[in-house]
Biopython code that builds the backbone (N, CA, C, O; Angstrom):
import numpy as np
from Bio.PDB.StructureBuilder import StructureBuilder

atoms = [
    (1, "MET", "N", (33.264, -6.949, -60.363)),
    (1, "MET", "CA", (33.226, -7.257, -61.514)),
    (1, "MET", "C", (34.579, -7.439, -62.147)),
    (1, "MET", "O", (35.221, -6.392, -62.236)),
    (2, "ILE", "N", (35.165, -8.534, -62.613)),
    (2, "ILE", "CA", (36.241, -8.724, -63.220)),
    (2, "ILE", "C", (36.321, -8.104, -64.754)),
    (2, "ILE", "O", (37.246, -7.330, -65.000)),
    (3, "CYS", "N", (35.438, -8.409, -65.704)),
    (3, "CYS", "CA", (35.316, -7.748, -66.934)),
    (3, "CYS", "C", (33.893, -7.893, -67.482)),
    (3, "CYS", "O", (33.048, -8.700, -67.094)),
    (4, "GLU", "N", (33.745, -6.786, -68.647)),
    (4, "GLU", "CA", (32.658, -6.885, -69.259)),
    (4, "GLU", "C", (33.166, -6.742, -70.750)),
    (4, "GLU", "O", (33.955, -5.924, -71.222)),
    (5, "LYS", "N", (32.500, -7.748, -71.330)),
    (5, "LYS", "CA", (32.695, -7.676, -73.035)),
    (5, "LYS", "C", (31.384, -7.420, -73.645)),
    (5, "LYS", "O", (30.481, -8.188, -73.314)),
    (6, "VAL", "N", (31.103, -6.433, -74.517)),
    (6, "VAL", "CA", (30.094, -6.227, -75.241)),
    (6, "VAL", "C", (30.511, -6.422, -76.803)),
    (6, "VAL", "O", (31.440, -5.820, -77.342)),
    (7, "PHE", "N", (29.806, -7.207, -77.324)),
    (7, "PHE", "CA", (30.294, -7.651, -78.823)),
    (7, "PHE", "C", (29.206, -8.282, -79.674)),
    (7, "PHE", "O", (28.340, -9.038, -79.233)),
    (8, "ARG", "N", (29.313, -7.961, -80.723)),
    (8, "ARG", "CA", (28.351, -8.528, -82.092)),
    (8, "ARG", "C", (28.916, -9.904, -82.471)),
    (8, "ARG", "O", (30.000, -10.034, -83.041)),
    (9, "SER", "N", (28.192, -10.830, -82.154)),
    (9, "SER", "CA", (28.635, -12.055, -82.432)),
    (9, "SER", "C", (28.743, -12.423, -84.045)),
    (9, "SER", "O", (27.928, -11.943, -84.834)),
    (10, "ARG", "N", (29.717, -13.234, -84.446)),
    (10, "ARG", "CA", (29.786, -13.509, -85.905)),
    (10, "ARG", "C", (28.394, -14.181, -86.364)),
    (10, "ARG", "O", (28.090, -13.996, -87.542)),
    (11, "ALA", "N", (27.596, -14.871, -85.640)),
    (11, "ALA", "CA", (26.329, -15.105, -86.179)),
    (11, "ALA", "C", (25.218, -13.993, -85.899)),
    (11, "ALA", "O", (24.024, -14.293, -85.895)),
    (12, "GLY", "N", (25.589, -12.924, -85.706)),
    (12, "GLY", "CA", (24.750, -11.723, -85.953)),
    (12, "GLY", "C", (24.020, -11.034, -84.687)),
    (12, "GLY", "O", (23.346, -10.020, -84.865)),
    (13, "LYS", "N", (24.161, -11.572, -83.481)),
    (13, "LYS", "CA", (23.280, -10.918, -82.258)),
    (13, "LYS", "C", (24.233, -10.166, -81.304)),
    (13, "LYS", "O", (25.403, -10.534, -81.203)),
    (14, "THR", "N", (23.771, -9.159, -80.630)),
    (14, "THR", "CA", (24.721, -8.508, -79.776)),
    (14, "THR", "C", (24.622, -9.335, -78.417)),
    (14, "THR", "O", (23.565, -9.865, -78.075)),
    (15, "VAL", "N", (25.807, -9.411, -77.656)),
    (15, "VAL", "CA", (26.063, -10.174, -76.621)),
    (15, "VAL", "C", (26.714, -9.406, -75.644)),
    (15, "VAL", "O", (27.579, -8.642, -76.072)),
    (16, "ILE", "N", (26.460, -9.427, -74.143)),
    (16, "ILE", "CA", (27.097, -8.667, -73.145)),
    (16, "ILE", "C", (27.499, -9.735, -72.140)),
    (16, "ILE", "O", (26.605, -10.281, -71.493)),
    (17, "LEU", "N", (28.569, -10.025, -71.983)),
    (17, "LEU", "CA", (29.288, -11.058, -71.038)),
    (17, "LEU", "C", (29.925, -10.105, -69.955)),
    (17, "LEU", "O", (30.743, -9.213, -70.180)),
    (18, "ARG", "N", (29.357, -10.491, -68.654)),
    (18, "ARG", "CA", (30.017, -10.181, -67.561)),
    (18, "ARG", "C", (30.312, -11.169, -66.817)),
    (18, "ARG", "O", (29.589, -12.142, -66.601)),
    (19, "VAL", "N", (31.800, -10.894, -66.224)),
    (19, "VAL", "CA", (32.428, -12.049, -65.585)),
    (19, "VAL", "C", (32.643, -11.196, -64.163)),
    (19, "VAL", "O", (33.077, -10.049, -64.056)),
    (20, "TYR", "N", (32.224, -12.070, -63.145)),
    (20, "TYR", "CA", (32.369, -11.532, -61.822)),
    (20, "TYR", "C", (33.341, -12.617, -60.913)),
    (20, "TYR", "O", (33.846, -13.537, -61.557)),
    (21, "ASP", "N", (33.556, -12.563, -59.783)),
    (21, "ASP", "CA", (34.453, -13.224, -58.981)),
    (21, "ASP", "C", (33.940, -14.835, -59.100)),
    (21, "ASP", "O", (34.705, -15.763, -59.364)),
    (22, "ASN", "N", (32.866, -14.938, -58.917)),
    (22, "ASN", "CA", (32.243, -16.355, -58.642)),
    (22, "ASN", "C", (31.196, -16.817, -59.356)),
    (22, "ASN", "O", (30.620, -17.872, -59.091)),
    (23, "ASN", "N", (30.810, -15.826, -60.577)),
    (23, "ASN", "CA", (29.593, -16.090, -61.520)),
    (23, "ASN", "C", (29.876, -15.228, -62.638)),
    (23, "ASN", "O", (30.648, -14.270, -62.610)),
    (24, "VAL", "N", (29.051, -15.717, -63.847)),
    (24, "VAL", "CA", (29.204, -15.083, -65.237)),
    (24, "VAL", "C", (27.644, -14.899, -65.378)),
    (24, "VAL", "O", (26.776, -15.612, -64.876)),
    (25, "GLU", "N", (27.451, -13.572, -66.324)),
    (25, "GLU", "CA", (26.028, -13.271, -66.409)),
    (25, "GLU", "C", (26.238, -12.963, -68.212)),
    (25, "GLU", "O", (27.126, -12.252, -68.683)),
    (26, "VAL", "N", (25.291, -13.621, -68.922)),
    (26, "VAL", "CA", (25.358, -13.342, -70.320)),
    (26, "VAL", "C", (23.872, -12.937, -70.659)),
    (26, "VAL", "O", (22.851, -13.579, -70.411)),
    (27, "THR", "N", (23.986, -11.836, -71.226)),
    (27, "THR", "CA", (22.653, -11.046, -71.761)),
    (27, "THR", "C", (22.817, -10.418, -73.161)),
    (27, "THR", "O", (23.954, -10.279, -73.612)),
    (28, "GLY", "N", (21.788, -10.050, -73.834)),
    (28, "GLY", "CA", (21.810, -9.620, -75.182)),
    (28, "GLY", "C", (20.423, -9.788, -75.930)),
    (28, "GLY", "O", (19.366, -10.063, -75.363)),
    (29, "ASP", "N", (20.580, -9.589, -77.236)),
    (29, "ASP", "CA", (19.391, -9.627, -78.069)),
    (29, "ASP", "C", (19.246, -10.995, -78.700)),
    (29, "ASP", "O", (18.606, -11.058, -79.750)),
    (30, "PHE", "N", (19.753, -12.070, -78.197)),
    (30, "PHE", "CA", (19.900, -13.434, -78.804)),
    (30, "PHE", "C", (18.365, -14.095, -78.341)),
    (30, "PHE", "O", (17.416, -13.521, -77.805)),
    (31, "PHE", "N", (18.494, -15.316, -78.703)),
    (31, "PHE", "CA", (17.305, -16.276, -78.283)),
    (31, "PHE", "C", (17.780, -17.483, -77.784)),
    (31, "PHE", "O", (18.613, -18.106, -78.441)),
    (32, "THR", "N", (17.342, -17.940, -76.632)),
    (32, "THR", "CA", (17.720, -19.287, -75.978)),
    (32, "THR", "C", (16.609, -19.730, -75.048)),
    (32, "THR", "O", (15.667, -18.962, -74.850)),
    (33, "THR", "N", (16.649, -20.706, -74.569)),
    (33, "THR", "CA", (15.699, -21.042, -73.367)),
    (33, "THR", "C", (16.383, -20.769, -72.142)),
    (33, "THR", "O", (17.608, -20.696, -72.043)),
    (34, "ASP", "N", (15.468, -20.605, -71.105)),
    (34, "ASP", "CA", (16.300, -20.074, -69.696)),
    (34, "ASP", "C", (17.082, -21.174, -69.180)),
    (34, "ASP", "O", (18.144, -20.957, -68.596)),
    (35, "ASP", "N", (16.523, -22.618, -69.397)),
    (35, "ASP", "CA", (17.362, -23.628, -69.062)),
    (35, "ASP", "C", (19.052, -23.491, -69.686)),
    (35, "ASP", "O", (20.099, -23.441, -69.041)),
    (36, "ASP", "N", (18.827, -23.455, -71.177)),
    (36, "ASP", "CA", (20.157, -23.219, -71.787)),
    (36, "ASP", "C", (20.888, -22.092, -71.051)),
    (36, "ASP", "O", (22.005, -22.341, -70.596)),
    (37, "LEU", "N", (20.458, -21.109, -70.926)),
    (37, "LEU", "CA", (21.078, -19.791, -70.514)),
    (37, "LEU", "C", (21.651, -20.165, -69.232)),
    (37, "LEU", "O", (22.838, -19.875, -69.083)),
    (38, "ARG", "N", (21.051, -20.750, -68.274)),
    (38, "ARG", "CA", (21.425, -21.081, -66.976)),
    (38, "ARG", "C", (22.889, -22.068, -67.197)),
    (38, "ARG", "O", (23.940, -21.931, -66.571)),
    (39, "LEU", "N", (22.615, -23.004, -68.195)),
    (39, "LEU", "CA", (23.863, -24.080, -68.193)),
    (39, "LEU", "C", (25.019, -23.308, -68.862)),
    (39, "LEU", "O", (26.165, -23.688, -68.622)),
    (40, "ILE", "N", (24.818, -22.273, -69.670)),
    (40, "ILE", "CA", (25.934, -21.658, -70.231)),
    (40, "ILE", "C", (26.514, -20.662, -69.175)),
    (40, "ILE", "O", (27.742, -20.583, -69.174)),
    (41, "GLU", "N", (25.920, -19.983, -68.387)),
    (41, "GLU", "CA", (26.316, -19.302, -67.179)),
    (41, "GLU", "C", (27.211, -20.114, -66.330)),
    (41, "GLU", "O", (28.357, -19.772, -66.037)),
    (42, "ASP", "N", (26.626, -21.226, -65.941)),
    (42, "ASP", "CA", (27.123, -22.219, -64.989)),
    (42, "ASP", "C", (28.272, -22.740, -65.560)),
    (42, "ASP", "O", (29.226, -22.769, -64.784)),
    (43, "SER", "N", (28.485, -23.177, -66.724)),
    (43, "SER", "CA", (29.534, -23.770, -67.397)),
    (43, "SER", "C", (30.564, -22.738, -67.354)),
    (43, "SER", "O", (31.608, -23.075, -66.795)),
    (44, "LEU", "N", (30.491, -21.430, -67.873)),
    (44, "LEU", "CA", (31.323, -20.425, -67.890)),
    (44, "LEU", "C", (31.992, -20.109, -66.432)),
    (44, "LEU", "O", (33.178, -19.824, -66.263)),
    (45, "SER", "N", (30.999, -20.217, -65.416)),
    (45, "SER", "CA", (31.447, -20.062, -64.041)),
    (45, "SER", "C", (32.580, -20.793, -63.580)),
    (45, "SER", "O", (33.474, -20.370, -62.847)),
    (46, "LYS", "N", (32.443, -22.108, -64.154)),
    (46, "LYS", "CA", (33.330, -23.414, -63.589)),
    (46, "LYS", "C", (34.473, -23.028, -64.752)),
    (46, "LYS", "O", (35.473, -23.743, -64.693)),
    (47, "GLY", "N", (34.475, -22.185, -65.616)),
    (47, "GLY", "CA", (35.618, -22.260, -66.625)),
    (47, "GLY", "C", (35.544, -23.221, -67.688)),
    (47, "GLY", "O", (36.519, -23.491, -68.388)),
    (48, "LYS", "N", (34.513, -23.699, -67.814)),
    (48, "LYS", "CA", (34.156, -24.731, -68.833)),
    (48, "LYS", "C", (33.467, -24.186, -70.082)),
    (48, "LYS", "O", (32.612, -23.303, -70.018)),
    (49, "ARG", "N", (33.921, -24.813, -71.350)),
    (49, "ARG", "CA", (33.019, -24.617, -72.795)),
    (49, "ARG", "C", (31.705, -25.027, -72.603)),
    (49, "ARG", "O", (31.540, -26.181, -72.210)),
    (50, "PRO", "N", (30.494, -24.143, -72.848)),
    (50, "PRO", "CA", (29.041, -24.591, -72.690)),
    (50, "PRO", "C", (28.959, -25.390, -73.624)),
    (50, "PRO", "O", (29.629, -25.269, -74.649)),
    (51, "ASN", "N", (28.092, -26.371, -73.410)),
    (51, "ASN", "CA", (27.450, -27.356, -74.307)),
    (51, "ASN", "C", (25.934, -26.943, -74.571)),
    (51, "ASN", "O", (25.065, -27.809, -74.474)),
    (52, "ALA", "N", (25.654, -25.823, -74.855)),
    (52, "ALA", "CA", (24.331, -25.561, -75.033)),
    (52, "ALA", "C", (24.047, -24.658, -76.403)),
    (52, "ALA", "O", (24.968, -24.433, -77.187)),
    (53, "PHE", "N", (22.909, -24.235, -76.593)),
    (53, "PHE", "CA", (22.725, -23.635, -77.976)),
    (53, "PHE", "C", (21.991, -22.113, -77.791)),
    (53, "PHE", "O", (20.980, -21.942, -77.110)),
    (54, "ILE", "N", (22.656, -21.117, -78.482)),
    (54, "ILE", "CA", (22.023, -19.841, -78.659)),
    (54, "ILE", "C", (21.945, -19.325, -79.861)),
    (54, "ILE", "O", (22.981, -19.106, -80.488)),
    (55, "LEU", "N", (20.550, -19.008, -80.459)),
    (55, "LEU", "CA", (20.316, -18.718, -81.757)),
    (55, "LEU", "C", (20.831, -17.377, -82.080)),
    (55, "LEU", "O", (20.351, -16.405, -81.495)),
    (56, "GLY", "N", (21.777, -17.230, -82.966)),
    (56, "GLY", "CA", (22.542, -15.811, -83.388)),
    (56, "GLY", "C", (23.822, -15.490, -82.438)),
    (56, "GLY", "O", (24.359, -14.387, -82.335)),
    (57, "VAL", "N", (24.199, -16.687, -81.764)),
    (57, "VAL", "CA", (25.527, -16.756, -81.148)),
    (57, "VAL", "C", (26.455, -17.910, -81.394)),
    (57, "VAL", "O", (26.033, -19.066, -81.368)),
    (58, "ASP", "N", (27.581, -17.647, -81.607)),
    (58, "ASP", "CA", (28.650, -18.661, -81.835)),
    (58, "ASP", "C", (29.206, -18.871, -80.299)),
    (58, "ASP", "O", (29.851, -18.064, -79.630)),
    (59, "ILE", "N", (28.733, -20.287, -79.911)),
    (59, "ILE", "CA", (29.225, -20.526, -78.485)),
    (59, "ILE", "C", (30.728, -20.670, -78.263)),
    (59, "ILE", "O", (31.212, -20.462, -77.150)),
    (60, "ASP", "N", (31.489, -21.034, -79.341)),
    (60, "ASP", "CA", (33.072, -20.879, -79.378)),
    (60, "ASP", "C", (33.732, -19.373, -79.263)),
    (60, "ASP", "O", (34.868, -19.169, -78.837)),
    (61, "GLU", "N", (32.898, -18.441, -79.678)),
    (61, "GLU", "CA", (33.227, -17.170, -79.781)),
    (61, "GLU", "C", (32.997, -16.485, -78.238)),
    (61, "GLU", "O", (33.775, -15.719, -77.670)),
    (62, "LEU", "N", (31.907, -16.911, -77.815)),
    (62, "LEU", "CA", (31.603, -16.388, -76.438)),
    (62, "LEU", "C", (32.596, -16.993, -75.463)),
    (62, "LEU", "O", (33.123, -16.320, -74.577)),
    (63, "TYR", "N", (32.851, -18.373, -75.666)),
    (63, "TYR", "CA", (33.880, -18.920, -74.691)),
    (63, "TYR", "C", (35.279, -18.166, -74.958)),
    (63, "TYR", "O", (35.994, -17.944, -73.981)),
    (64, "GLU", "N", (35.629, -17.831, -76.027)),
    (64, "GLU", "CA", (36.747, -17.072, -76.363)),
    (64, "GLU", "C", (36.834, -15.631, -75.511)),
    (64, "GLU", "O", (37.779, -15.226, -74.833)),
    (65, "LYS", "N", (35.672, -15.056, -75.739)),
    (65, "LYS", "CA", (35.668, -13.922, -74.896)),
    (65, "LYS", "C", (35.619, -13.918, -73.589)),
    (65, "LYS", "O", (36.106, -12.954, -72.999)),
    (66, "PHE", "N", (35.049, -14.944, -72.887)),
    (66, "PHE", "CA", (35.234, -15.296, -71.583)),
    (66, "PHE", "C", (36.655, -15.665, -71.176)),
    (66, "PHE", "O", (37.043, -15.258, -70.081)),
    (67, "LEU", "N", (37.351, -16.282, -71.822)),
    (67, "LEU", "CA", (38.829, -16.565, -71.682)),
    (67, "LEU", "C", (39.518, -15.432, -71.572)),
    (67, "LEU", "O", (40.320, -15.321, -70.645)),
    (68, "GLU", "N", (39.313, -14.289, -72.582)),
    (68, "GLU", "CA", (39.917, -13.086, -72.529)),
    (68, "GLU", "C", (39.758, -12.376, -71.195)),
    (68, "GLU", "O", (40.716, -11.907, -70.580)),
    (69, "CYS", "N", (38.495, -12.320, -70.781)),
    (69, "CYS", "CA", (38.172, -11.710, -69.399)),
    (69, "CYS", "C", (38.932, -12.260, -68.305)),
    (69, "CYS", "O", (39.462, -11.523, -67.474)),
    (70, "VAL", "N", (39.023, -13.665, -68.254)),
    (70, "VAL", "CA", (39.571, -14.277, -67.135)),
    (70, "VAL", "C", (41.369, -14.356, -67.146)),
    (70, "VAL", "O", (42.068, -14.588, -66.159)),
    (71, "LYS", "N", (41.753, -14.145, -68.269)),
    (71, "LYS", "CA", (43.295, -13.993, -68.556)),
    (71, "LYS", "C", (43.768, -12.460, -68.296)),
    (71, "LYS", "O", (44.984, -12.273, -68.328)),
    (72, "LYS", "N", (42.934, -11.356, -68.043)),
    (72, "LYS", "CA", (43.283, -10.312, -67.704)),
    (72, "LYS", "C", (44.227, -10.128, -66.363)),
    (72, "LYS", "O", (44.592, -9.005, -66.013)),
]
sb = StructureBuilder()
sb.init_structure("model")
sb.init_model(0)
sb.init_chain("A")
sb.init_seg("    ")
for serial, (resi, resn, name, xyz) in enumerate(atoms, 1):
    if name == "N":
        sb.init_residue(resn, " ", resi, " ")
    sb.init_atom(name, np.array(xyz, "f"), 0.0, 1.0, " ", f" {name:<3s}", serial, name[0])
structure = sb.get_structure()
């Protein structure tokens, strides 16, 4: 694992972001569909900002935390 970030989103939910060598895992107490979660993890794995929705999580904030991990 390259990095793990546990944070409370500005939108109110807890997020656990784990960045590995070739993939990204996002878990927490938020609400989203399985398809959107896969899209988010796939986009982040490719280094791109996700274009999906998570209730209770600010996608821009999630992307910022991802960038902090990969810049270490």
